[in-house]
C-alpha positions in Angstrom: 19.3 -1.5 -19.4 22.5 -2.0 -17.5 22.8 0.0 -14.3 20.3 1.9 -12.3 21.5 5.2 -13.8 21.5 4.2 -17.4 18.3 6.0 -18.3 18.7 8.6 -21.0 16.5 11.3 -22.4 15.9 12.9 -25.8 14.3 16.3 -26.6 10.7 14.9 -26.4 11.1 11.7 -24.5 12.8 10.7 -21.3 13.3 8.5 -19.4 2.6 2.7 5.0 -8.2 -0.6 33.9 -9.4 -3.3 33.6 -11.8 -3.4 36.6 -8.8 -3.7 39.0 -11.1 -4.6 41.8 -9.6 -3.5 45.0 -8.7 -6.2 47.5 -10.9 -4.3 49.9 -14.0 -4.6 47.8 -16.9 -3.1 49.7 -18.9 -6.3 49.1 -16.5 -8.2 51.2 -17.2 -5.9 54.2 -21.0 -5.8 54.2 -22.5 -6.1 57.6 -23.7 -9.7 58.3 -27.5 -9.9 58.2 -27.8 -13.6 59.1 -25.2 -15.4 61.2 -22.3 -13.7 59.4 -23.4 -14.9 56.0 -23.8 -12.5 53.0 -27.2 -12.0 51.4 -27.7 -14.0 48.2 -27.6 -11.0 45.9 -24.2 -9.9 47.5 -22.7 -13.3 46.8 -23.9 -13.2 43.2 -22.5 -9.7 42.7 -19.1 -10.7 44.2 -19.0 -13.7 41.9 -19.6 -11.5 38.9 -16.8 -9.1 40.0 -14.4 -12.0 40.2 -15.3 -13.2 36.8 -14.8 -9.7 35.4 -11.4 -9.4 37.0 -10.3 -12.8 35.6 -11.5 -12.0 32.1 -9.8 -8.6 32.3 -6.5 -10.2 33.3 -6.8 -12.8 30.6 -7.5 -10.1 28.0 -4.4 -8.2 29.0 -2.2 -11.3 28.9 -3.5 -12.1 25.4 -2.8 -8.6 24.2 0.7 -8.7 25.5 1.4 -12.1 24.0 -0.2 -11.4 20.6 -0.1 -7.7 19.8 -2.3 -6.7 16.8 -2.1 -3.3 15.1 -5.5 -1.8 15.5 -5.3 0.0 12.1 -4.1 -3.1 10.2 -7.6 -3.8 8.8 -9.1 -0.4 9.3 -9.7 -0.1 5.5 -11.4 -3.3 4.2 -9.4 -5.0 1.4 -12.3 -5.5 -0.9 -14.0 -3.6 -3.6 -17.3 -4.7 -2.0 -16.7 -2.1 0.6 -16.5 0.7 -2.0 -19.4 2.8 -0.4 -16.9 4.0 2.3 -15.1 5.8 -0.5 -16.3 9.0 -2.2 -16.1 10.6 -5.6 -13.5 9.3 -8.1 -12.0 7.1 -5.4 -15.1 4.9 -5.5 -14.7 4.1 -9.1 -10.9 3.5 -8.7 -11.3 1.1 -5.9 -14.0 -0.9 -7.8 -11.8 -1.2 -10.9 -10.5 -4.5 -12.2 -6.9 -3.4 -11.4 -7.7 -2.8 -7.7 -9.7 -6.0 -7.4 -6.7 -8.0 -8.6 -4.4 -6.0 -6.3 -6.7 -6.7 -3.3 -6.7 -10.4 -4.0 -2.9 -10.6 -4.3 -2.4 -8.5 -1.2 -4.7 -10.8 0.9 -3.1 -13.9 -0.4 0.5 -12.8 0.1 0.4 -10.6 3.3 3.5 -12.3 4.8 5.6 -11.0 1.9 4.5 -7.4 2.4 6.3 -5.5 5.2 5.0 -2.0 4.5 1.2 -2.6 4.5 0.2 1.0 5.0 0.0 1.7 1.2 -1.2 -0.3 -1.7 -0.2 1.1 -5.1 -1.8 0.4 -8.5 -0.6 1.7 -11.9 -3.3 1.2 -14.5 -1.6 1.2 -17.9 -4.9 0.7 -19.7 -5.4 4.4 -19.3 -3.6 7.0 -21.5 -0.5 8.7 -20.2 -2.0 12.2 -19.9 -4.3 11.2 -17.0 -3.3 10.4 -13.5 -3.1 6.6 -13.6 -0.9 5.8 -10.6 -3.1 5.3 -7.4 -1.8 5.2 -3.8 -4.4 3.7 -1.3 -3.7 4.6 2.3 -5.1 1.6 4.1 -5.2 3.4 7.5 -7.3 6.4 6.3 -8.9 4.9 3.1 -7.7 7.9 1.1 -6.6 7.5 -2.5 -4.1 9.8 -4.2 -3.5 9.8 -7.9 -0.4 10.8 -9.9 0.9 11.0 -13.4 3.3 8.2 -14.3 5.3 7.4 -17.5 5.7 4.2 -19.4 8.6 2.9 -21.5 9.5 4.3 -25.0 8.9 1.0 -26.7 5.7 0.2 -24.9 3.6 2.6 -26.9 2.8 6.3 -27.4 -0.2 7.5 -25.4 -1.0 4.0 -24.2 1.3 1.2 -23.0 0.4 -1.8 -25.0 3.6 -3.8 -25.1 5.5 -5.1 -22.0 8.8 -6.9 -21.5 11.0 -8.6 -19.0 14.0 -8.4 -21.3 17.2 -6.3 -21.0 17.5 -3.2 -23.2 13.9 -3.6 -24.4 13.0 -0.1 -23.2 9.6 -1.4 -22.4 7.6 -1.3 -19.2 7.2 -4.4 -17.0 3.8 -5.5 -15.7 2.5 -7.5 -12.7 3.2 -7.5 -9.0 6.3 -5.9 -7.4 7.6 -5.3 -3.9 9.4 -2.0 -3.3 12.9 -2.1 -1.9 15.4 0.4 -0.6 16.0 3.9 -1.8 19.2 5.2 -3.4 20.3 8.5 -5.0 21.1 8.4 -8.7 21.1 10.7 -11.8 17.4 11.2 -11.3 17.8 12.0 -7.6 16.0 9.9 -5.0 14.9 6.6 -6.5 13.2 3.4 -5.3 14.2 -0.2 -6.3 11.5 -2.6 -7.5 11.6 -6.4 -7.0 9.5 -8.3 -9.6 7.5 -11.1 -8.0 6.5 -13.0 -11.1 8.9 -15.3 -12.8 9.4 -14.6 -16.5 7.0 -11.7 -16.3 8.9 -9.1 -14.2 11.6 -10.9 -12.2 14.4 -9.1 -14.2 13.2 -5.7 -13.1 15.9 -5.2 -10.5 18.7 -6.2 -12.9 17.1 -4.1 -15.7 17.2 -1.0 -13.4 13.4 -0.6 -13.4 12.9 1.8 -10.5 10.6 4.6 -9.4 12.2 8.0 -9.9 11.2 11.5 -10.6 11.4 13.1 -14.0 10.8 16.5 -15.5 9.1 14.9 -18.5 6.3 13.7 -16.3 4.3 16.9 -16.1 1.4 18.8 -17.7 3.9 20.8 -19.7 5.3 17.6 -21.1 1.8 16.6 -22.3 1.6 19.9 -24.2 5.1 19.6 -25.7 4.4 16.0 -26.7 1.0 16.8 -28.2 -1.2 15.0 -25.7 1.0 12.5 -24.1 3.8 12.3 -21.5 7.4 11.9 -22.2 8.5 8.3 -21.9 11.2 6.4 -19.9 13.4 3.4 -20.7 10.9 1.2 -18.8 10.7 2.9 -15.4 7.4 4.0 -13.9 8.7 7.6 -13.6 6.7 10.1 -11.6 6.5 13.9 -11.4 9.8 15.3 -10.1 8.2 17.6 -7.4 6.2 14.6 -5.9 8.8 11.9 -6.3 10.3 12.1 -2.8 6.9 12.1 -1.1 5.8 9.1 -3.1 9.1 7.2 -2.6 9.2 7.7 1.2 5.6 6.4 1.5 6.2 3.2 -0.6 9.8 2.2 0.3 10.7 -1.0 2.2 8.3 -3.7 1.2 5.1 -2.1 -0.2 3.1 -3.9 -2.8 2.9 -2.3 -6.3 0.7 -3.7 -9.1 1.2 -2.6 -12.7 -2.0 -3.4 -14.6 -1.8 -4.1 -18.3 -5.4 -5.2 -18.9 -4.9 -8.9 -19.0 
């Protein structure tokens, strides 16, 4: 499409103590009951204390050398764990789109810097429903939002996708979010396509996450049951754009599901 700010609109469409055992352990000062020697049970207990102190020290050293975020895997990355979710979130997490996203996330963790959120856009759903899902991996909460697709990808459903310039179609597949910038749509978020010949032109095409007034319930009414459409960007509701962008910026995984 040219630059990041080349999106246009028309009347209907728009564009993450230890047991520090004291050196003066009472066991070491027990009165001698037989020639200055400790009773057998005292010797055994002292040995146990020493082992405990050694293990405690070893644990601390390992934690210092290999720090691991305790929340990193607090939410299992598998649809098999869906019973921990409730209501609509249970169905969302068990969907084909999320299963694919989980698999990619697990296989490419080193690429993903912002691991708090995993985002899925399910373009097999019509545009009037909330089809963008943000999974918070620390709390296992799922938020859903309206999201637009490209003008040339379809009307209510996105059925055509492209990696070509000026196609005005949405791109599909896996993306990493990049930095933010402020353009004609306000705060926006760059997207880096991860799949060659599928979405790797996204950055050069200016495919970004941004807010848009045509992504709203009112737009659904004006457009007779569908959202307004973008020039290929996954545009989100303007009032929620800043919140979404600040959560997903700087290396979060986004998967746009096209049903194949």
